PDB file of N, CA, C, O and CB in Angstrom:
ATOM      1  N   MET A   1      -9.634-112.889  23.397  1.00  0.00           N
ATOM      2  CA  MET A   1      -9.151-113.035  24.758  1.00  0.00           C
ATOM      3  C   MET A   1      -8.841-111.664  25.312  1.00  0.00           C
ATOM      4  O   MET A   1      -8.473-110.748  24.577  1.00  0.00           O
ATOM      5  CB  MET A   1      -7.910-113.950  24.818  1.00  0.00           C
ATOM      6  N   ASN A   2      -8.995-111.534  26.626  1.00  0.00           N
ATOM      7  CA  ASN A   2      -8.862-110.234  27.258  1.00  0.00           C
ATOM      8  C   ASN A   2      -7.554-110.038  27.998  1.00  0.00           C
ATOM      9  O   ASN A   2      -7.483-109.192  28.889  1.00  0.00           O
ATOM     10  CB  ASN A   2      -9.982-110.025  28.192  1.00  0.00           C
ATOM     11  N   GLY A   3      -6.557-110.760  27.674  1.00  0.00           N
ATOM     12  CA  GLY A   3      -5.294-110.612  28.375  1.00  0.00           C
ATOM     13  C   GLY A   3      -4.348-111.708  27.967  1.00  0.00           C
ATOM     14  O   GLY A   3      -4.658-112.513  27.089  1.00  0.00           O
ATOM     15  N   PRO A   4      -3.185-111.744  28.603  1.00  0.00           N
ATOM     16  CA  PRO A   4      -2.210-112.761  28.228  1.00  0.00           C
ATOM     17  C   PRO A   4      -2.668-114.184  28.559  1.00  0.00           C
ATOM     18  O   PRO A   4      -2.294-115.129  27.864  1.00  0.00           O
ATOM     19  CB  PRO A   4      -0.900-112.482  28.917  1.00  0.00           C
ATOM     20  N   LEU A   5      -3.476-114.346  29.614  1.00  0.00           N
ATOM     21  CA  LEU A   5      -3.954-115.674  29.981  1.00  0.00           C
ATOM     22  C   LEU A   5      -5.419-115.560  30.385  1.00  0.00           C
ATOM     23  O   LEU A   5      -5.732-115.202  31.520  1.00  0.00           O
ATOM     24  CB  LEU A   5      -3.097-116.289  31.136  1.00  0.00           C
ATOM     25  N   ASP A   6      -6.298-115.862  29.463  1.00  0.00           N
ATOM     26  CA  ASP A   6      -7.723-115.797  29.710  1.00  0.00           C
ATOM     27  C   ASP A   6      -8.142-116.960  30.604  1.00  0.00           C
ATOM     28  O   ASP A   6      -7.456-117.981  30.657  1.00  0.00           O
ATOM     29  CB  ASP A   6      -8.508-115.813  28.384  1.00  0.00           C
ATOM     30  N   LEU A   7      -9.253-116.813  31.301  1.00  0.00           N
ATOM     31  CA  LEU A   7      -9.748-117.865  32.183  1.00  0.00           C
ATOM     32  C   LEU A   7     -10.068-119.131  31.399  1.00  0.00           C
ATOM     33  O   LEU A   7      -9.857-120.235  31.901  1.00  0.00           O
ATOM     34  CB  LEU A   7     -10.988-117.387  32.938  1.00  0.00           C
ATOM     35  N   ARG A   8     -10.576-118.987  30.174  1.00  0.00           N
ATOM     36  CA  ARG A   8     -10.895-120.156  29.354  1.00  0.00           C
ATOM     37  C   ARG A   8      -9.640-120.959  29.040  1.00  0.00           C
ATOM     38  O   ARG A   8      -9.677-122.190  29.035  1.00  0.00           O
ATOM     39  CB  ARG A   8     -11.585-119.728  28.052  1.00  0.00           C
ATOM     40  N   VAL A   9      -8.546-120.286  28.783  1.00  0.00           N
ATOM     41  CA  VAL A   9      -7.290-120.976  28.486  1.00  0.00           C
ATOM     42  C   VAL A   9      -6.813-121.740  29.718  1.00  0.00           C
ATOM     43  O   VAL A   9      -6.342-122.871  29.605  1.00  0.00           O
ATOM     44  CB  VAL A   9      -6.208-119.972  28.019  1.00  0.00           C
ATOM     45  N   LEU A  10      -6.934-121.132  30.872  1.00  0.00           N
ATOM     46  CA  LEU A  10      -6.528-121.787  32.109  1.00  0.00           C
ATOM     47  C   LEU A  10      -7.369-123.038  32.369  1.00  0.00           C
ATOM     48  O   LEU A  10      -6.833-124.081  32.746  1.00  0.00           O
ATOM     49  CB  LEU A  10      -6.645-120.815  33.288  1.00  0.00           C
ATOM     50  N   VAL A  11      -8.687-122.934  32.168  1.00  0.00           N
ATOM     51  CA  VAL A  11      -9.564-124.087  32.362  1.00  0.00           C
ATOM     52  C   VAL A  11      -9.211-125.190  31.372  1.00  0.00           C
ATOM     53  O   VAL A  11      -9.138-126.359  31.750  1.00  0.00           O
ATOM     54  CB  VAL A  11     -11.044-123.678  32.206  1.00  0.00           C
ATOM     55  N   LEU A  12      -8.989-124.833  30.107  1.00  0.00           N
ATOM     56  CA  LEU A  12      -8.627-125.832  29.107  1.00  0.00           C
ATOM     57  C   LEU A  12      -7.320-126.529  29.448  1.00  0.00           C
ATOM     58  O   LEU A  12      -7.202-127.741  29.268  1.00  0.00           O
ATOM     59  CB  LEU A  12      -8.524-125.189  27.741  1.00  0.00           C
ATOM     60  N   LEU A  13      -6.341-125.786  29.936  1.00  0.00           N
ATOM     61  CA  LEU A  13      -5.065-126.390  30.326  1.00  0.00           C
ATOM     62  C   LEU A  13      -5.231-127.335  31.509  1.00  0.00           C
ATOM     63  O   LEU A  13      -4.635-128.412  31.529  1.00  0.00           O
ATOM     64  CB  LEU A  13      -4.050-125.304  30.669  1.00  0.00           C
ATOM     65  N   LEU A  14      -6.032-126.946  32.491  1.00  0.00           N
ATOM     66  CA  LEU A  14      -6.254-127.810  33.652  1.00  0.00           C
ATOM     67  C   LEU A  14      -7.004-129.077  33.264  1.00  0.00           C
ATOM     68  O   LEU A  14      -6.645-130.173  33.696  1.00  0.00           O
ATOM     69  CB  LEU A  14      -7.027-127.058  34.736  1.00  0.00           C
ATOM     70  N   VAL A  15      -8.044-128.929  32.451  1.00  0.00           N
ATOM     71  CA  VAL A  15      -8.794-130.109  32.016  1.00  0.00           C
ATOM     72  C   VAL A  15      -7.906-131.008  31.159  1.00  0.00           C
ATOM     73  O   VAL A  15      -7.921-132.229  31.315  1.00  0.00           O
ATOM     74  CB  VAL A  15     -10.062-129.693  31.230  1.00  0.00           C
ATOM     75  N   GLY A  16      -7.140-130.411  30.263  1.00  0.00           N
ATOM     76  CA  GLY A  16      -6.235-131.198  29.425  1.00  0.00           C
ATOM     77  C   GLY A  16      -5.201-131.942  30.238  1.00  0.00           C
ATOM     78  O   GLY A  16      -4.883-133.092  29.937  1.00  0.00           O
ATOM     79  N   GLY A  17      -4.678-131.306  31.255  1.00  0.00           N
ATOM     80  CA  GLY A  17      -3.718-131.982  32.124  1.00  0.00           C
ATOM     81  C   GLY A  17      -4.345-133.130  32.893  1.00  0.00           C
ATOM     82  O   GLY A  17      -3.737-134.192  33.028  1.00  0.00           O
ATOM     83  N   GLY A  18      -5.555-132.929  33.398  1.00  0.00           N
ATOM     84  CA  GLY A  18      -6.257-133.992  34.110  1.00  0.00           C
ATOM     85  C   GLY A  18      -6.577-135.171  33.207  1.00  0.00           C
ATOM     86  O   GLY A  18      -6.393-136.325  33.595  1.00  0.00           O
ATOM     87  N   VAL A  19      -7.054-134.884  32.007  1.00  0.00           N
ATOM     88  CA  VAL A  19      -7.367-135.948  31.061  1.00  0.00           C
ATOM     89  C   VAL A  19      -6.098-136.674  30.634  1.00  0.00           C
ATOM     90  O   VAL A  19      -6.101-137.896  30.486  1.00  0.00           O
ATOM     91  CB  VAL A  19      -8.095-135.382  29.835  1.00  0.00           C
ATOM     92  N   GLY A  20      -5.023-135.935  30.437  1.00  0.00           N
ATOM     93  CA  GLY A  20      -3.754-136.566  30.079  1.00  0.00           C
ATOM     94  C   GLY A  20      -3.253-137.501  31.167  1.00  0.00           C
ATOM     95  O   GLY A  20      -2.721-138.573  30.881  1.00  0.00           O
ATOM     96  N   TYR A  21      -3.424-137.090  32.408  1.00  0.00           N
ATOM     97  CA  TYR A  21      -3.004-137.939  33.529  1.00  0.00           C
ATOM     98  C   TYR A  21      -3.846-139.209  33.590  1.00  0.00           C
ATOM     99  O   TYR A  21      -3.313-140.301  33.791  1.00  0.00           O
ATOM    100  CB  TYR A  21      -3.110-137.168  34.860  1.00  0.00           C
ATOM    101  N   ILE A  22      -5.163-139.069  33.418  1.00  0.00           N
ATOM    102  CA  ILE A  22      -6.045-140.242  33.421  1.00  0.00           C
ATOM    103  C   ILE A  22      -5.684-141.178  32.272  1.00  0.00           C
ATOM    104  O   ILE A  22      -5.635-142.394  32.455  1.00  0.00           O
ATOM    105  CB  ILE A  22      -7.529-139.812  33.315  1.00  0.00           C
ATOM    106  N   ALA A  23      -5.432-140.619  31.093  1.00  0.00           N
ATOM    107  CA  ALA A  23      -5.073-141.454  29.937  1.00  0.00           C
ATOM    108  C   ALA A  23      -3.735-142.153  30.161  1.00  0.00           C
ATOM    109  O   ALA A  23      -3.535-143.271  29.687  1.00  0.00           O
ATOM    110  CB  ALA A  23      -5.014-140.602  28.655  1.00  0.00           C
ATOM    111  N   TYR A  24      -2.818-141.505  30.878  1.00  0.00           N
ATOM    112  CA  TYR A  24      -1.526-142.118  31.164  1.00  0.00           C
ATOM    113  C   TYR A  24      -1.676-143.285  32.148  1.00  0.00           C
ATOM    114  O   TYR A  24      -1.034-144.323  31.990  1.00  0.00           O
ATOM    115  CB  TYR A  24      -0.554-141.070  31.726  1.00  0.00           C
ATOM    116  N   GLN A  25      -2.523-143.108  33.155  1.00  0.00           N
ATOM    117  CA  GLN A  25      -2.715-144.142  34.163  1.00  0.00           C
ATOM    118  C   GLN A  25      -3.550-145.319  33.652  1.00  0.00           C
ATOM    119  O   GLN A  25      -3.333-146.463  34.050  1.00  0.00           O
ATOM    120  CB  GLN A  25      -3.372-143.547  35.383  1.00  0.00           C
ATOM    121  N   HIS A  26      -4.509-145.025  32.764  1.00  0.00           N
ATOM    122  CA  HIS A  26      -5.433-146.051  32.254  1.00  0.00           C
ATOM    123  C   HIS A  26      -5.518-145.926  30.734  1.00  0.00           C
ATOM    124  O   HIS A  26      -6.372-145.191  30.239  1.00  0.00           O
ATOM    125  CB  HIS A  26      -6.858-145.908  32.905  1.00  0.00           C
ATOM    126  N   PRO A  27      -4.671-146.614  29.983  1.00  0.00           N
ATOM    127  CA  PRO A  27      -4.627-146.452  28.525  1.00  0.00           C
ATOM    128  C   PRO A  27      -5.949-146.762  27.818  1.00  0.00           C
ATOM    129  O   PRO A  27      -6.255-146.132  26.805  1.00  0.00           O
ATOM    130  CB  PRO A  27      -3.557-147.334  27.962  1.00  0.00           C
ATOM    131  N   ASP A  28      -6.737-147.709  28.319  1.00  0.00           N
ATOM    132  CA  ASP A  28      -8.019-148.010  27.682  1.00  0.00           C
ATOM    133  C   ASP A  28      -8.966-146.814  27.751  1.00  0.00           C
ATOM    134  O   ASP A  28      -9.676-146.523  26.789  1.00  0.00           O
ATOM    135  CB  ASP A  28      -8.668-149.232  28.342  1.00  0.00           C
ATOM    136  N   VAL A  29      -8.974-146.127  28.882  1.00  0.00           N
ATOM    137  CA  VAL A  29      -9.809-144.940  29.037  1.00  0.00           C
ATOM    138  C   VAL A  29      -9.300-143.832  28.116  1.00  0.00           C
ATOM    139  O   VAL A  29     -10.092-143.049  27.591  1.00  0.00           O
ATOM    140  CB  VAL A  29      -9.821-144.461  30.515  1.00  0.00           C
ATOM    141  N   GLY A  30      -7.998-143.766  27.920  1.00  0.00           N
ATOM    142  CA  GLY A  30      -7.421-142.740  27.050  1.00  0.00           C
ATOM    143  C   GLY A  30      -7.901-142.869  25.617  1.00  0.00           C
ATOM    144  O   GLY A  30      -8.168-141.860  24.964  1.00  0.00           O
ATOM    145  N   VAL A  31      -8.016-144.085  25.118  1.00  0.00           N
ATOM    146  CA  VAL A  31      -8.508-144.295  23.753  1.00  0.00           C
ATOM    147  C   VAL A  31      -9.958-143.841  23.651  1.00  0.00           C
ATOM    148  O   VAL A  31     -10.329-143.186  22.677  1.00  0.00           O
ATOM    149  CB  VAL A  31      -8.377-145.784  23.340  1.00  0.00           C
ATOM    150  N   ALA A  32     -10.780-144.176  24.634  1.00  0.00           N
ATOM    151  CA  ALA A  32     -12.181-143.756  24.621  1.00  0.00           C
ATOM    152  C   ALA A  32     -12.300-142.233  24.685  1.00  0.00           C
ATOM    153  O   ALA A  32     -13.142-141.645  24.005  1.00  0.00           O
ATOM    154  CB  ALA A  32     -12.941-144.394  25.793  1.00  0.00           C
ATOM    155  N   LEU A  33     -11.460-141.598  25.499  1.00  0.00           N
ATOM    156  CA  LEU A  33     -11.495-140.140  25.591  1.00  0.00           C
ATOM    157  C   LEU A  33     -11.073-139.488  24.275  1.00  0.00           C
ATOM    158  O   LEU A  33     -11.640-138.469  23.882  1.00  0.00           O
ATOM    159  CB  LEU A  33     -10.590-139.661  26.726  1.00  0.00           C
ATOM    160  N   LEU A  34     -10.092-140.062  23.599  1.00  0.00           N
ATOM    161  CA  LEU A  34      -9.653-139.527  22.316  1.00  0.00           C
ATOM    162  C   LEU A  34     -10.775-139.589  21.285  1.00  0.00           C
ATOM    163  O   LEU A  34     -10.989-138.631  20.542  1.00  0.00           O
ATOM    164  CB  LEU A  34      -8.428-140.293  21.810  1.00  0.00           C
ATOM    165  N   VAL A  35     -11.483-140.693  21.237  1.00  0.00           N
ATOM    166  CA  VAL A  35     -12.612-140.822  20.313  1.00  0.00           C
ATOM    167  C   VAL A  35     -13.700-139.819  20.676  1.00  0.00           C
ATOM    168  O   VAL A  35     -14.272-139.181  19.792  1.00  0.00           O
ATOM    169  CB  VAL A  35     -13.177-142.263  20.335  1.00  0.00           C
ATOM    170  N   ALA A  36     -13.991-139.672  21.961  1.00  0.00           N
ATOM    171  CA  ALA A  36     -15.032-138.738  22.389  1.00  0.00           C
ATOM    172  C   ALA A  36     -14.676-137.301  22.027  1.00  0.00           C
ATOM    173  O   ALA A  36     -15.536-136.551  21.566  1.00  0.00           O
ATOM    174  CB  ALA A  36     -15.260-138.854  23.893  1.00  0.00           C
ATOM    175  N   VAL A  37     -13.440-136.914  22.228  1.00  0.00           N
ATOM    176  CA  VAL A  37     -13.016-135.553  21.890  1.00  0.00           C
ATOM    177  C   VAL A  37     -13.119-135.323  20.385  1.00  0.00           C
ATOM    178  O   VAL A  37     -13.533-134.249  19.949  1.00  0.00           O
ATOM    179  CB  VAL A  37     -11.571-135.296  22.373  1.00  0.00           C
ATOM    180  N   GLY A  38     -12.748-136.316  19.595  1.00  0.00           N
ATOM    181  CA  GLY A  38     -12.863-136.189  18.143  1.00  0.00           C
ATOM    182  C   GLY A  38     -14.300-136.024  17.690  1.00  0.00           C
ATOM    183  O   GLY A  38     -14.589-135.195  16.826  1.00  0.00           O
ATOM    184  N   VAL A  39     -15.202-136.805  18.265  1.00  0.00           N
ATOM    185  CA  VAL A  39     -16.617-136.707  17.885  1.00  0.00           C
ATOM    186  C   VAL A  39     -17.203-135.363  18.309  1.00  0.00           C
ATOM    187  O   VAL A  39     -17.925-134.734  17.535  1.00  0.00           O
ATOM    188  CB  VAL A  39     -17.425-137.858  18.513  1.00  0.00           C
ATOM    189  N   VAL A  40     -16.905-134.921  19.514  1.00  0.00           N
ATOM    190  CA  VAL A  40     -17.415-133.630  19.979  1.00  0.00           C
ATOM    191  C   VAL A  40     -16.874-132.497  19.111  1.00  0.00           C
ATOM    192  O   VAL A  40     -17.615-131.574  18.771  1.00  0.00           O
ATOM    193  CB  VAL A  40     -17.036-133.399  21.456  1.00  0.00           C
ATOM    194  N   GLY A  41     -15.607-132.555  18.752  1.00  0.00           N
ATOM    195  CA  GLY A  41     -15.045-131.530  17.871  1.00  0.00           C
ATOM    196  C   GLY A  41     -15.693-131.510  16.500  1.00  0.00           C
ATOM    197  O   GLY A  41     -15.950-130.441  15.946  1.00  0.00           O
ATOM    198  N   LEU A  42     -15.959-132.682  15.953  1.00  0.00           N
ATOM    199  CA  LEU A  42     -16.612-132.765  14.654  1.00  0.00           C
ATOM    200  C   LEU A  42     -18.035-132.224  14.716  1.00  0.00           C
ATOM    201  O   LEU A  42     -18.454-131.478  13.831  1.00  0.00           O
ATOM    202  CB  LEU A  42     -16.621-134.207  14.157  1.00  0.00           C
ATOM    203  N   VAL A  43     -18.778-132.593  15.750  1.00  0.00           N
ATOM    204  CA  VAL A  43     -20.143-132.088  15.902  1.00  0.00           C
ATOM    205  C   VAL A  43     -20.131-130.573  16.084  1.00  0.00           C
ATOM    206  O   VAL A  43     -20.985-129.879  15.533  1.00  0.00           O
ATOM    207  CB  VAL A  43     -20.845-132.767  17.099  1.00  0.00           C
ATOM    208  N   TYR A  44     -19.184-130.059  16.844  1.00  0.00           N
ATOM    209  CA  TYR A  44     -19.063-128.608  17.045  1.00  0.00           C
ATOM    210  C   TYR A  44     -18.856-127.894  15.716  1.00  0.00           C
ATOM    211  O   TYR A  44     -19.483-126.868  15.451  1.00  0.00           O
ATOM    212  CB  TYR A  44     -17.899-128.288  18.001  1.00  0.00           C
ATOM    213  N   LEU A  45     -17.982-128.438  14.888  1.00  0.00           N
ATOM    214  CA  LEU A  45     -17.733-127.814  13.593  1.00  0.00           C
ATOM    215  C   LEU A  45     -18.926-127.939  12.657  1.00  0.00           C
ATOM    216  O   LEU A  45     -19.239-127.001  11.923  1.00  0.00           O
ATOM    217  CB  LEU A  45     -16.512-128.429  12.948  1.00  0.00           C
ATOM    218  N   LEU A  46     -19.586-129.074  12.675  1.00  0.00           N
ATOM    219  CA  LEU A  46     -20.740-129.264  11.804  1.00  0.00           C
ATOM    220  C   LEU A  46     -21.929-128.402  12.221  1.00  0.00           C
ATOM    221  O   LEU A  46     -22.685-127.944  11.363  1.00  0.00           O
ATOM    222  CB  LEU A  46     -21.145-130.722  11.796  1.00  0.00           C
ATOM    223  N   MET A  47     -22.106-128.174  13.509  1.00  0.00           N
ATOM    224  CA  MET A  47     -23.208-127.338  13.970  1.00  0.00           C
ATOM    225  C   MET A  47     -23.046-125.901  13.511  1.00  0.00           C
ATOM    226  O   MET A  47     -24.036-125.221  13.243  1.00  0.00           O
ATOM    227  CB  MET A  47     -23.312-127.389  15.482  1.00  0.00           C
ATOM    228  N   GLY A  48     -21.823-125.437  13.419  1.00  0.00           N
ATOM    229  CA  GLY A  48     -21.600-124.048  13.063  1.00  0.00           C
ATOM    230  C   GLY A  48     -21.367-123.817  11.591  1.00  0.00           C
ATOM    231  O   GLY A  48     -21.262-122.667  11.165  1.00  0.00           O
ATOM    232  N   SER A  49     -21.282-124.876  10.793  1.00  0.00           N
ATOM    233  CA  SER A  49     -20.963-124.667   9.396  1.00  0.00           C
ATOM    234  C   SER A  49     -22.173-124.082   8.673  1.00  0.00           C
ATOM    235  O   SER A  49     -23.211-124.728   8.527  1.00  0.00           O
ATOM    236  CB  SER A  49     -20.516-125.983   8.738  1.00  0.00           C
ATOM    237  N   GLY A  50     -22.007-122.857   8.230  1.00  0.00           N
ATOM    238  CA  GLY A  50     -23.041-122.188   7.452  1.00  0.00           C
ATOM    239  C   GLY A  50     -22.589-122.139   6.014  1.00  0.00           C
ATOM    240  O   GLY A  50     -22.119-123.138   5.469  1.00  0.00           O
ATOM    241  N   GLU A  51     -22.726-120.999   5.407  1.00  0.00           N
ATOM    242  CA  GLU A  51     -22.335-120.852   4.013  1.00  0.00           C
ATOM    243  C   GLU A  51     -20.821-120.900   3.841  1.00  0.00           C
ATOM    244  O   GLU A  51     -20.318-121.402   2.836  1.00  0.00           O
ATOM    245  CB  GLU A  51     -22.878-119.552   3.455  1.00  0.00           C
ATOM    246  N   ASN A  52     -20.101-120.373   4.829  1.00  0.00           N
ATOM    247  CA  ASN A  52     -18.641-120.308   4.685  1.00  0.00           C
ATOM    248  C   ASN A  52     -17.897-121.328   5.536  1.00  0.00           C
ATOM    249  O   ASN A  52     -16.669-121.379   5.480  1.00  0.00           O
ATOM    250  CB  ASN A  52     -18.161-118.933   5.040  1.00  0.00           C
ATOM    251  N   GLY A  53     -18.600-122.144   6.324  1.00  0.00           N
ATOM    252  CA  GLY A  53     -17.955-123.197   7.098  1.00  0.00           C
ATOM    253  C   GLY A  53     -17.230-122.734   8.342  1.00  0.00           C
ATOM    254  O   GLY A  53     -16.400-123.465   8.881  1.00  0.00           O
ATOM    255  N   ASP A  54     -17.529-121.522   8.813  1.00  0.00           N
ATOM    256  CA  ASP A  54     -16.887-121.023  10.021  1.00  0.00           C
ATOM    257  C   ASP A  54     -17.423-121.759  11.254  1.00  0.00           C
ATOM    258  O   ASP A  54     -18.548-122.258  11.234  1.00  0.00           O
ATOM    259  CB  ASP A  54     -17.109-119.503  10.159  1.00  0.00           C
ATOM    260  N   PRO A  55     -16.620-121.828  12.334  1.00  0.00           N
ATOM    261  CA  PRO A  55     -17.116-122.411  13.573  1.00  0.00           C
ATOM    262  C   PRO A  55     -18.230-121.529  14.150  1.00  0.00           C
ATOM    263  O   PRO A  55     -18.380-120.380  13.734  1.00  0.00           O
ATOM    264  CB  PRO A  55     -15.963-122.580  14.598  1.00  0.00           C
ATOM    265  N   PRO A  56     -19.004-122.046  15.091  1.00  0.00           N
ATOM    266  CA  PRO A  56     -20.117-121.257  15.660  1.00  0.00           C
ATOM    267  C   PRO A  56     -19.647-119.941  16.253  1.00  0.00           C
ATOM    268  O   PRO A  56     -18.570-119.864  16.843  1.00  0.00           O
ATOM    269  CB  PRO A  56     -20.839-122.060  16.731  1.00  0.00           C
ATOM    270  N   ALA A  57     -20.463-118.905  16.093  1.00  0.00           N
ATOM    271  CA  ALA A  57     -20.126-117.590  16.633  1.00  0.00           C
ATOM    272  C   ALA A  57     -20.391-117.561  18.126  1.00  0.00           C
ATOM    273  O   ALA A  57     -21.216-118.321  18.632  1.00  0.00           O
ATOM    274  CB  ALA A  57     -20.927-116.481  15.923  1.00  0.00           C
ATOM    275  N   ARG A  58     -19.687-116.679  18.832  1.00  0.00           N
ATOM    276  CA  ARG A  58     -19.881-116.547  20.279  1.00  0.00           C
ATOM    277  C   ARG A  58     -21.058-115.695  20.558  1.00  0.00           C
ATOM    278  O   ARG A  58     -21.389-115.462  21.720  1.00  0.00           O
ATOM    279  CB  ARG A  58     -18.657-115.972  20.956  1.00  0.00           C
TER     280      ARG A  58
END
């Protein structure tokens, strides 16, 4: 990161807040979003796992 608050961190916080609000208003959608985030995170880690299991390089 290039400073105390990188643009990526700001975007992640805004998206997280929006998703949290949607999950609060509609609990059924919140469960689906939780499953989707888990699957995307797992695929992200599996795509980058090489010999040492590190996440994908930038």
